[in-house]
N, C-alpha and C positions, 0 to 999 in steps of 0.2 A: 600774834595776827589781831590786828584791829577792826573793829568791826563796828560802822555806821549806819542807821537807817534813816531814811529820808525819804518824804513822801515828793513825790511827782504830781500830785494835786494838791490846789491851797483849802487850806483846814476851814473848817467853816459848818453852818447848817447845811450845805449842801453834800458833805462827806458820809457816805453809806457803805453797808457792807456792799456795794459793789463798787466804789471806787476804791474800796482798801486794797482790791484786786493790783492795782496799779503803784502799789510801794514796791522799792526794790531794797536790794543790799549793796552797799558799797564796801569791797574787802581793799583794804590798802598792802600790797604785795612787796617782801624786800627784794631789794635788786636780782638776787640769786633765781627767787621765784617767779618775779617777773620774766625774766629771760628764758627760764625752761617752759615757761605758757607761752610764751610767743612763739619759741622755737617748735614746742608740738603743734601748734596753728599753721607756721607756715611750711614746716614739713613735717607733716604726720607719719609713722611707722603705718607700715600697709597692716591689714587685718588679718588677725589670726584665727585658724580654724575653726575655732568655736564663731567667733563672730560671722564670720561667713557662712556658716550653717545654719545660725540662728538668723540670718538676713532672709536665707534661702526661705524657710520656716513660715518667715514673717511673710514675703514676697506669696507664698504659696496661700497663706490666709485671707491674703487681701485679695489673690486672684479668685478663691472660693466664695468672696463673699459678692463680687458681681454678678453671680449667676443666679 
């Protein structure tokens, strides 16, 4: 897997700690990995029991914080 770091903002004196958060990573995928990634996005699998339970617990936490 080849990784490249690119800056989304121009370099120079204006770049500081707050602008560095806009850096991002570009990952080049193989054809097989690209197909698997897009397939998962287009046709996601159903959530399993643990994910459903975690989601419900999280929603309960959010509901209690609003009170």
